[in-house]
C-alpha positions in Angstrom: -159.3 -52.6 -53.2 -156.4 -53.8 -51.1 -153.4 -51.6 -50.8 -150.2 -53.5 -51.8 -148.2 -55.0 -49.0 -146.1 -52.2 -47.5 -142.3 -52.7 -47.7 -141.6 -55.7 -45.4 -138.6 -53.8 -44.0 -138.0 -50.3 -42.8 -135.3 -47.9 -43.9 -132.8 -49.7 -41.6 -133.6 -53.1 -43.1 -135.6 -54.3 -40.2 -139.0 -56.1 -40.7 -142.1 -54.3 -39.4 -144.7 -56.3 -37.5 -148.4 -56.0 -36.6 -150.0 -55.6 -33.2 -152.3 -57.9 -31.3 -155.1 -55.5 -32.0 -154.6 -55.6 -35.7 -154.5 -59.4 -35.7 -157.7 -59.5 -33.7 -159.5 -57.1 -36.1 -158.4 -59.1 -39.1 -159.5 -62.4 -37.4 -162.9 -60.8 -36.6 -163.4 -59.6 -40.2 -162.5 -63.1 -41.6 -165.0 -64.7 -39.2 -167.7 -62.3 -40.2 -167.1 -63.1 -43.9 -167.3 -66.8 -43.1 -170.6 -66.2 -41.3 -171.9 -64.9 -44.6 -170.9 -68.0 -46.4 -167.4 -67.1 -47.7 -164.2 -69.0 -47.2 -161.6 -66.3 -46.8 -157.9 -67.3 -46.9 -156.8 -63.7 -46.6 -158.4 -60.4 -45.5 -157.3 -56.9 -45.4 -158.0 -54.2 -42.8 -157.4 -50.5 -42.5 -154.5 -49.7 -40.1 -154.4 -46.4 -38.1 -150.8 -46.2 -39.4 -152.3 -45.2 -42.8 -152.7 -48.2 -45.1 -154.7 -51.3 -45.8 -152.9 -54.5 -44.7 -153.6 -58.1 -45.8 -153.5 -60.8 -43.1 -153.5 -64.5 -43.9 -156.0 -66.8 -42.2 -154.3 -69.5 -40.1 -157.4 -71.2 -38.7 -161.1 -71.2 -39.8 -163.6 -73.4 -37.9 -167.3 -73.4 -38.3 -169.2 -73.9 -35.0 -172.9 -74.5 -34.3 -173.7 -70.8 -33.9 -170.6 -69.0 -35.3 -167.2 -69.0 -36.8 -163.7 -69.2 -35.1 -160.8 -67.6 -37.0 -157.2 -67.5 -35.8 -154.3 -65.4 -37.1 -150.6 -65.9 -36.1 -149.1 -62.7 -34.8 -145.9 -61.6 -36.5 -144.2 -58.8 -34.5 -141.4 -58.4 -37.1 -138.0 -57.7 -35.8 -139.2 -56.4 -32.5 -140.7 -59.6 -31.0 -142.5 -59.4 -27.7 -144.1 -62.2 -25.7 -147.0 -62.5 -28.1 -144.8 -63.0 -31.2 -146.0 -66.2 -32.8 -149.1 -66.5 -30.7 -152.5 -67.3 -32.2 -155.0 -64.4 -32.0 -158.5 -65.7 -32.3 -161.9 -64.2 -32.9 -165.1 -66.1 -32.5 -168.0 -64.3 -34.2 -171.7 -65.0 -34.2 -174.9 -63.2 -35.1 -176.6 -61.6 -32.0 -179.5 -59.4 -31.0 -177.0 -56.5 -30.2 -173.3 -55.8 -30.7 -171.1 -57.3 -28.0 -167.3 -57.5 -27.7 -165.8 -59.8 -25.0 -162.6 -61.4 -24.0 -162.1 -65.1 -24.0 -159.3 -67.5 -23.1 -156.0 -65.8 -22.5 -157.4 -62.2 -22.6 -157.1 -60.5 -19.2 -159.7 -58.6 -17.2 -159.1 -55.0 -16.0 -159.3 -54.8 -12.2 -157.9 -51.3 -11.6 -158.8 -47.9 -13.0 -156.4 -45.9 -15.2 -156.1 -48.2 -18.2 -158.7 -46.6 -20.5 -161.0 -49.6 -20.2 -163.7 -49.8 -17.5 -162.9 -52.1 -14.5 -164.4 -55.5 -15.0 -164.2 -55.5 -18.8 -161.8 -57.4 -21.1 -158.4 -55.8 -21.5 -159.0 -54.8 -25.1 -157.8 -51.3 -25.5 -159.8 -48.5 -27.1 -158.0 -48.4 -30.5 -158.2 -52.2 -31.0 -161.9 -52.1 -30.1 -162.5 -49.5 -32.7 -160.4 -51.4 -35.3 -162.4 -54.6 -34.6 -165.7 -52.9 -35.2 -164.6 -51.0 -38.2 -163.3 -54.2 -39.8 -166.5 -56.2 -39.3 -168.6 -53.3 -40.5 -166.9 -53.5 -43.8 -168.6 -56.9 -44.1 -172.0 -56.6 -42.4 -174.2 -54.2 -40.5 -175.9 -57.0 -38.6 -175.4 -57.1 -34.8 -172.5 -59.4 -33.8 -171.2 -61.0 -30.7 -167.4 -61.1 -30.9 -165.1 -62.9 -28.5 -161.3 -62.3 -28.7 -159.0 -65.1 -27.4 -155.3 -65.8 -27.1 -154.7 -69.5 -26.3 -151.9 -69.6 -23.7 -152.3 -66.0 -22.9 -152.7 -66.4 -19.2 -149.2 -68.0 -19.0 -147.6 -65.5 -21.4 -149.1 -62.6 -19.3 -146.8 -63.6 -16.4 -143.9 -62.3 -18.4 -145.5 -58.9 -18.8 -146.4 -56.0 -16.5 -150.1 -57.0 -16.6 -150.4 -58.4 -13.0 -148.9 -55.1 -11.7 -151.2 -53.0 -13.8 -154.2 -54.9 -12.5 -154.9 -56.9 -15.7 -155.5 -60.4 -14.4 -156.0 -63.7 -16.1 -154.3 -63.0 -19.4 -152.9 -60.6 -21.9 -154.0 -57.1 -23.1 -155.0 -56.6 -26.7 -152.9 -53.6 -27.5 -151.9 -51.3 -30.4 -152.4 -47.6 -31.3 -151.3 -47.8 -35.0 -151.6 -51.5 -35.8 -147.9 -51.6 -36.6 -145.0 -52.7 -34.4 -142.0 -50.7 -35.5 -138.7 -52.6 -35.3 -136.8 -52.0 -32.1 -139.3 -49.4 -30.9 -140.2 -51.7 -28.0 -143.5 -49.8 -28.3 -145.6 -52.4 -26.4 -143.2 -52.1 -23.4 -143.1 -48.3 -23.5 -146.9 -48.3 -23.6 -147.2 -50.6 -20.6 -144.7 -48.4 -18.6 -146.8 -45.2 -19.4 -150.0 -47.1 -18.4 -148.4 -48.1 -15.1 -147.8 -44.5 -14.3 -151.4 -43.7 -15.1 -152.7 -46.6 -13.0 -150.6 -45.5 -10.0 -152.1 -42.0 -10.2 -155.7 -43.3 -10.8 -155.3 -45.3 -7.6 -154.4 -42.2 -5.5 -150.6 -42.3 -5.6 -148.6 -39.2 -5.8 -145.1 -40.8 -5.4 -143.7 -43.6 -7.6 -140.3 -45.4 -7.9 -139.1 -46.0 -11.4 -136.4 -48.7 -11.8 -134.2 -49.7 -14.6 -134.8 -53.5 -14.3 -136.2 -56.3 -12.2 -133.2 -56.5 -9.9 -133.1 -52.8 -9.2 -136.9 -53.0 -8.6 -136.3 -55.6 -5.9 -133.6 -53.3 -4.4 -135.9 -50.3 -4.6 -138.6 -52.1 -2.7 -136.2 -52.7 0.2 -134.9 -49.1 0.1 -138.4 -47.5 0.0 -140.6 -49.6 2.2 -143.1 -46.7 2.7 -144.3 -47.2 -0.9 -147.0 -49.7 -1.9 -146.2 -52.3 -4.6 -148.2 -50.4 -7.2 -145.8 -47.5 -6.9 -142.9 -49.5 -8.2 -142.6 -49.3 -12.0 -140.0 -51.2 -14.0 -139.3 -48.6 -16.7 -136.3 -50.3 -18.4 -134.7 -47.6 -20.6 -137.6 -45.3 -20.8 -136.8 -42.7 -18.1 -137.9 -39.8 -20.3 -141.3 -41.5 -21.0 -141.9 -42.1 -17.3 -141.2 -38.5 -16.4 -143.4 -37.1 -19.1 -146.2 -39.5 -18.1 -145.8 -38.6 -14.5 -146.1 -34.9 -15.3 -149.1 -35.4 -17.5 -151.1 -37.3 -14.8 -150.0 -35.2 -11.8 -147.5 -37.5 -10.0 -145.6 -35.3 -7.6 -142.5 -37.3 -6.9 -140.5 -39.8 -9.1 -137.7 -41.7 -7.5 -135.3 -43.2 -10.0 -133.4 -46.3 -8.7 -130.8 -48.0 -10.8 -127.2 -49.2 -11.2 -124.2 -47.4 -12.5 -124.6 -48.1 -16.2 -128.0 -46.6 -16.6 -127.5 -43.8 -14.0 -124.3 -42.8 -15.9 -126.3 -42.4 -19.1 -128.8 -40.2 -17.2 -125.9 -38.1 -15.8 -124.8 -37.7 -19.4 -128.2 -36.2 -20.3 -129.7 -39.3 -22.0 -133.5 -39.9 -21.4 -133.4 -43.2 -23.3 -130.7 -45.5 -21.8 -130.8 -48.5 -24.2 -127.3 -49.8 -25.2 -128.2 -48.8 -28.8 -128.5 -45.2 -27.6 -124.7 -45.0 -27.2 -121.9 -46.0 -24.9 -121.4 -44.9 -21.3 -119.5 -41.6 -21.3 -116.2 -42.8 -19.7 -114.7 -39.3 -19.8 -117.5 -38.1 -17.6 -116.9 -41.0 -15.1 -113.2 -40.3 -15.2 -113.8 -36.7 -14.4 -116.0 -37.5 -11.5 -113.4 -40.0 -10.2 -110.7 -37.3 -10.3 -113.0 -34.8 -8.5 -113.6 -37.5 -5.8 -109.9 -37.8 -5.1 -109.0 -41.1 -6.7 -105.4 -42.3 -6.4 -103.1 -42.2 -9.5 -103.3 -46.0 -9.6 -107.1 -45.9 -9.7 -107.2 -43.2 -12.3 -104.7 -45.0 -14.5 -106.8 -48.2 -14.4 -110.0 -46.2 -15.0 -108.5 -44.8 -18.2 -108.6 -48.3 -19.7 -111.9 -49.4 -18.1 -114.3 -50.9 -20.5 -117.4 -50.6 -18.4 -119.2 -48.3 -15.9 -119.1 -51.2 -13.5 -115.3 -51.0 -13.3 -115.5 -47.4 -12.3 -117.9 -48.4 -9.5 -115.5 -51.1 -8.3 -112.5 -48.7 -8.3 -114.5 -46.1 -6.3 -115.6 -48.8 -3.8 -112.0 -50.0 -3.4 -110.9 -46.5 -2.4 -114.0 -45.6 -0.4 -114.8 -42.7 -2.7 -118.4 -41.8 -1.7 -118.1 -38.4 -3.3 -117.9 -40.2 -6.7 -121.3 -41.7 -6.2 -122.8 -38.5 -4.8 -121.4 -36.6 -7.7 -122.9 -39.1 -10.2 -126.4 -39.1 -8.8 -126.4 -35.4 -8.3 -125.5 -34.8 -11.9 -128.2 -37.4 -13.1 -130.8 -35.7 -10.9 -130.0 -32.3 -12.1 -130.1 -33.4 -15.8 -133.4 -35.2 -15.3 -135.0 -32.3 -13.4 -133.9 -29.8 -16.0 -135.4 -32.1 -18.7 -138.8 -32.4 -17.1 -139.1 -29.0 -15.4 -140.3 -28.1 -12.0 -142.8 -31.0 -11.6 -142.6 -33.8 -10.8 -139.8 -33.6 -8.3 -137.0 -36.1 -9.3 -134.8 -38.1 -6.9 -132.1 -40.4 -8.1 -130.6 -43.3 -6.1 -127.6 -45.5 -7.1 -127.3 -49.1 -5.8 -124.5 -51.7 -5.9 -124.9 -54.8 -8.0 -125.1 -57.6 -5.4 -126.7 -56.4 -2.2 -128.9 -53.5 -3.2 -127.0 -51.1 -1.0 -127.8 -47.5 -1.6 -124.4 -46.0 -2.5 -125.8 -42.5 -2.9 -129.0 -40.6 -3.5 -129.7 -37.0 -4.4 -131.1 -34.7 -3.1 -132.8 -36.7 -0.3 -130.6 -39.6 0.8 -132.4 -39.8 4.1 -135.5 -41.2 2.5 -133.7 -44.4 1.3 -133.0 -47.2 3.8 -129.6 -49.0 3.7 
């Protein structure tokens, strides 16, 4: 018996969504039912999150040797690049069980992703969900192909090419549910990137707060291969924990003043929703660096961290930048413990100049 639909919104009033893996499992189950002569308009599957969830069939097409079913992914109020995409399963009877990737599903080309090199990028939990879903319908051997039309183009907007997933998207999900504003898919890809780097022999990585800071970091750290550069966004804490878990020895954090200021304030999740920049902290560092009364007065009314940077640049206050990265480094090192070794570098906004780094400025060019 199907569990009722769970509340469509969480406690904060935001809609939950469902992962690519959950949609693939539901599509596979609907196709298996159609193989047995039914015409399902809706199917329900068990989610690892802890309930049975109905999914409405978007497309059902009977082919010569099987059935194609498509579901439209709804990621709720935390939409990613696959929100609104059609997740398809083509299911047919076979001599033995087989699960493959079709159009728009990438192929794993590097170790460290939990899926053997050369196989479709369908992660372990979605694989299990797919087989559990079809086994509710039939015990007969099945050949299942998961496809995401347009997935190859969508994948260019993800970390997949850097992770070594080529030709399309990954079929992801550990709970089946996308929690609003958790950015869970991005967090997972960041953690995976750390694992891939280590699985390919790297002991040193550079974690950046965005695409622009990543480009700057590549110029500042030319001794590192491309795989070592990980765009972590706001998830500095997750990167450090993942690095510790897999045995990365050195994590170099490269970013601009807004995110670095939050790290200096002890935050390990630097999203804007996590709180404003601590202007009192920046003002204190500016005073310690010897800022003029004029600069301090203007800083008291500054609305952004960037304005503090501009004032420090105007007065040539390198100690302000050094004090900031030192505090950020000490906070992050205290958070993660002795290993990995953490280094923090601050860049400007336009040229990617390294304004300061701690404790090993000499490693960074420029």
